[in-house]
C-alpha positions as CSV (number, residue, x, y, z in Angstrom):
1,M,78.8,87.0,96.6
2,N,82.3,86.3,98.1
3,P,81.7,85.6,101.8
4,R,84.2,88.4,102.7
5,V,82.2,90.9,100.9
6,T,79.1,89.7,102.6
7,E,80.8,89.9,106.1
8,F,82.1,93.4,105.3
9,R,78.7,94.6,104.4
10,R,77.4,93.1,107.6
11,L,80.0,94.9,109.7
12,H,78.5,98.2,108.3
13,E,74.9,97.6,109.2
14,A,75.2,98.2,112.9
15,G,77.5,99.2,115.7
16,C,81.0,100.6,115.4
17,F,84.1,98.6,114.4
18,V,87.8,99.6,114.0
19,L,89.3,99.0,110.6
20,P,93.2,99.1,111.2
21,N,95.5,99.7,108.3
22,P,98.4,97.3,107.9
23,W,101.2,98.0,105.2
24,D,102.6,94.5,104.5
25,V,101.7,90.8,105.0
26,G,103.3,90.6,108.4
27,S,101.3,93.6,109.9
28,A,98.2,92.5,108.4
29,R,98.4,89.0,109.8
30,V,99.3,90.2,113.3
31,L,96.2,92.6,113.3
32,V,94.0,89.8,112.4
33,N,95.5,87.6,115.1
34,L,94.7,90.4,117.5
35,G,91.1,90.0,116.7
36,F,90.3,92.7,114.2
37,K,87.4,91.6,111.9
38,A,88.6,93.5,108.8
39,V,91.6,95.4,107.7
40,A,92.4,98.1,105.2
41,T,95.4,99.0,103.0
42,T,97.2,102.3,103.4
43,S,98.6,104.0,100.4
44,A,101.1,105.9,102.6
45,G,102.3,102.9,104.4
46,L,102.8,101.0,101.2
47,A,104.6,103.8,99.7
48,W,106.9,104.3,102.8
49,S,107.7,100.5,102.8
50,L,109.0,100.9,99.2
51,G,111.1,103.9,99.9
52,R,108.5,106.4,98.4
53,R,106.4,109.3,99.4
54,D,102.7,108.8,99.7
55,N,100.9,109.3,96.3
56,E,104.0,108.0,94.4
57,I,102.6,104.5,94.0
58,S,101.4,103.3,90.5
59,V,98.3,101.7,89.9
60,E,100.1,98.5,89.0
61,L,101.8,98.5,92.4
62,S,98.6,99.2,94.1
63,L,96.9,96.2,92.4
64,S,99.7,93.9,93.1
65,H,99.6,94.9,96.8
66,L,95.8,94.5,97.1
67,R,96.3,90.9,95.7
68,T,99.1,90.2,98.1
69,I,97.1,91.5,101.3
70,A,93.7,89.9,100.2
71,A,95.5,86.5,99.8
72,A,97.3,86.8,103.0
73,V,94.4,87.0,105.4
74,E,90.9,85.6,105.7
75,V,89.2,88.7,106.9
76,P,87.6,91.5,104.5
77,V,90.2,93.8,103.0
78,N,89.3,97.3,102.2
79,A,91.4,99.1,99.4
80,D,92.8,102.5,99.9
81,F,92.7,103.3,96.1
82,E,93.6,106.9,96.4
83,D,91.7,108.8,93.5
84,G,91.3,105.6,91.3
85,F,94.6,106.4,89.7
86,A,92.9,108.3,86.9
87,R,91.2,111.7,86.4
88,D,88.4,110.8,84.0
89,P,85.4,108.6,85.0
90,L,86.2,106.0,82.4
91,G,89.8,105.5,83.8
92,V,88.6,105.4,87.2
93,A,86.0,102.6,86.2
94,A,88.7,100.6,84.5
95,N,91.0,100.7,87.3
96,V,88.2,100.1,89.9
97,W,87.2,97.0,87.8
98,A,90.8,95.7,88.0
99,A,91.0,96.3,91.8
100,V,87.7,94.4,92.6
101,E,89.1,91.3,90.9
102,T,92.0,91.2,93.4
103,G,89.9,89.7,96.2
104,I,89.2,93.0,98.3
105,A,85.9,93.4,100.1
106,G,85.8,97.3,99.9
107,I,87.3,100.1,98.0
108,S,87.6,103.9,98.6
109,I,87.8,106.7,95.9
110,E,88.8,110.1,97.0
111,D,88.3,113.5,95.4
112,S,91.7,115.1,96.0
113,T,93.9,116.0,93.0
114,G,97.3,116.4,94.5
115,D,97.3,120.0,92.9
116,Q,97.7,122.6,95.8
117,A,96.1,125.2,93.6
118,A,93.0,123.1,93.1
119,P,93.3,120.3,95.6
120,L,89.7,118.9,95.0
121,Y,88.2,117.6,91.7
122,D,85.4,119.8,90.4
123,F,82.2,119.0,92.2
124,T,80.5,117.6,89.0
125,L,83.6,115.6,87.9
126,A,83.9,114.2,91.4
127,V,80.4,112.9,91.4
128,E,80.9,111.4,88.0
129,R,83.9,109.6,89.2
130,I,81.9,108.0,92.1
131,K,79.2,107.0,89.6
132,A,81.7,105.4,87.4
133,A,83.3,103.5,90.4
134,R,79.7,102.3,91.4
135,K,78.9,101.1,87.8
136,A,82.2,99.2,87.6
137,I,81.5,97.3,90.8
138,D,77.9,96.7,89.7
139,D,79.0,95.5,86.4
140,S,81.6,93.2,88.0
141,G,78.9,91.5,90.1
142,T,81.2,91.3,93.0
143,G,79.2,93.5,95.4
144,V,82.3,95.2,96.8
145,L,81.4,98.0,99.2
146,L,82.3,101.5,97.7
147,T,83.4,104.3,100.0
148,G,83.2,107.9,98.7
149,R,85.9,110.1,100.3
150,S,86.0,113.9,100.5
151,E,89.4,115.2,101.3
152,G,88.9,118.9,101.9
153,F,90.0,118.7,105.6
154,I,93.4,117.2,104.7
155,S,94.0,119.1,101.5
156,G,93.7,122.7,102.6
157,R,89.9,123.2,102.2
158,P,88.4,122.5,105.7
159,D,84.8,123.5,104.8
160,L,82.3,121.4,106.7
161,A,79.3,122.6,104.6
162,E,81.2,121.7,101.3
163,T,82.4,118.4,102.7
164,I,78.9,117.4,103.6
165,K,77.6,118.6,100.2
166,R,80.1,116.3,98.5
167,L,79.3,113.4,100.8
168,L,75.6,113.6,100.1
169,A,76.3,113.8,96.3
170,Y,78.6,110.8,96.8
171,A,75.9,108.8,98.6
172,E,73.4,109.7,95.8
173,A,76.0,108.6,93.3
174,G,76.2,105.1,94.8
175,A,78.7,105.2,97.5
176,D,77.9,102.7,100.4
177,C,80.0,104.4,103.1
178,L,81.1,108.0,103.5
179,Y,84.5,109.2,104.7
180,A,85.9,112.8,105.3
181,P,89.4,112.3,106.7
182,G,90.9,114.9,108.8
183,V,87.6,115.9,110.6
184,R,88.3,115.8,114.4
185,A,85.8,117.9,116.1
186,L,83.1,115.6,117.5
187,S,80.5,118.2,116.7
188,D,81.6,118.2,113.0
189,I,81.7,114.3,113.0
190,A,78.1,114.1,114.5
191,A,76.9,116.8,111.9
192,I,78.3,114.4,109.0
193,V,76.7,111.2,110.5
194,S,73.4,113.0,110.8
195,A,73.5,114.5,107.3
196,V,74.3,111.2,105.4
197,A,72.2,109.0,107.7
198,P,71.4,106.1,107.2
199,K,74.5,105.6,105.2
200,P,77.5,104.6,107.5
201,V,80.4,107.0,108.3
202,N,84.1,106.3,108.5
203,V,86.3,108.5,110.7
204,L,90.1,108.6,110.5
205,V,91.9,108.5,113.8
206,S,95.6,109.4,113.4
207,T,96.2,111.1,116.6
208,D,94.7,110.6,120.2
209,F,92.0,113.2,119.9
210,T,89.1,110.7,120.6
211,T,88.3,107.2,121.6
212,V,86.3,104.3,120.0
213,A,83.5,104.8,122.7
214,Q,83.2,108.6,121.8
215,L,82.9,107.9,118.1
216,A,80.6,105.1,118.7
217,E,78.3,107.4,120.7
218,A,78.3,109.9,117.8
219,G,77.0,107.3,115.7
220,V,80.2,106.5,113.7
221,R,80.1,103.1,112.1
222,R,83.8,102.5,111.2
223,I,87.2,103.8,112.4
224,S,90.4,103.6,110.4
225,V,93.9,104.8,111.2
226,G,95.5,105.4,107.8
227,G,99.2,105.5,108.0
228,A,99.3,106.0,111.7
229,L,100.3,102.4,112.6
230,A,103.0,102.5,110.0
231,R,104.2,105.8,111.4
232,A,104.3,104.2,115.0
233,A,106.5,101.4,113.6
234,W,108.7,104.0,111.8
235,T,108.9,106.1,114.9
236,G,110.3,103.2,116.9
237,F,112.7,102.3,114.2
238,L,114.0,105.7,113.7
239,S,114.3,106.3,117.4
240,A,116.7,103.3,117.8
241,A,118.5,103.9,114.5
242,K,119.3,107.6,115.3
243,E,120.6,106.7,118.8
244,I,123.0,104.1,117.3
245,A,124.1,106.7,114.6
246,T,124.5,109.6,117.0
247,A,125.4,108.0,120.5
248,G,126.8,104.6,119.6
249,T,124.3,103.1,122.2
250,F,121.6,100.5,122.0
251,A,119.1,101.4,124.9
252,P,115.9,101.2,122.7
253,F,116.7,97.6,122.2
254,A,115.9,96.8,125.8
255,R,112.2,97.6,125.0
256,N,112.1,95.3,122.1
257,I,109.7,92.3,121.8
258,P,111.6,89.2,122.5
259,V,112.3,86.9,119.4
260,P,110.0,84.0,120.9
261,E,107.1,86.6,121.3
262,M,107.6,87.8,117.8
263,N,107.6,84.2,116.5
264,T,104.4,83.4,118.2
265,L,102.6,86.2,116.5
266,F,103.3,84.7,113.2
267,G,102.5,81.0,114.4
268,A,99.0,81.2,113.0
269,A,100.3,82.6,109.7
270,R,102.8,79.7,109.2
271,R,100.0,77.1,109.8
272,H,97.7,79.0,107.5
273,D,100.4,78.8,104.8
274,R,100.8,75.1,105.3
275,S,97.1,74.4,104.9
């Protein structure tokens, strides 16, 4: 088994760790240099960096991005693989097989359809899709960690009982980690952790509604931030650009990180490239 896969699995065995989401090579390398033990891609961050909206990335672009990020850092990389870029289980299996060969250590498959009228895949189909992803990983022999995501809380179906039902089914279907983005009440998070135990739970933190310590106390094993870091970067960019465009002034630049400090951030990356 790839050492990064082994390490990623070890991180899920005990404690609580933060899995931040870079959107390009530079942000990935800076996060690793800051001491994070693993990183995860963000479909939204990737899409915005290419001038597209979230969920407008093709499977080919996603696979290319996974190869790039996995090759750029030495820590485990988890793939935000949306819905597997296919509806039917056979399509999910084929795409997951391709994804696990990019060098990633983990992959997540979600149950959202993108259809506002029916935002979640039918329960039975959703479970079969996780089973297909599990079989693809097992057949590949890579040991990549599979996360099953239930998207009700971010797709207009914030039903805790239904979310737990789906997460339990995904665990039974072979998911190693469970994830319900959009759940923010600590009581709901604790209920999910208890329901799926001993499987680890990932919680999305995209606002300041909690802390690492609070989530660790609730039994959460993994914390990711989705597109929040990318949005933070875009927030600074837009603030400065709008001031230039509307006022003709450059005050935000006074808060910028100096060039030497920026170069220092990437010093380790340059040494890595030469080795």
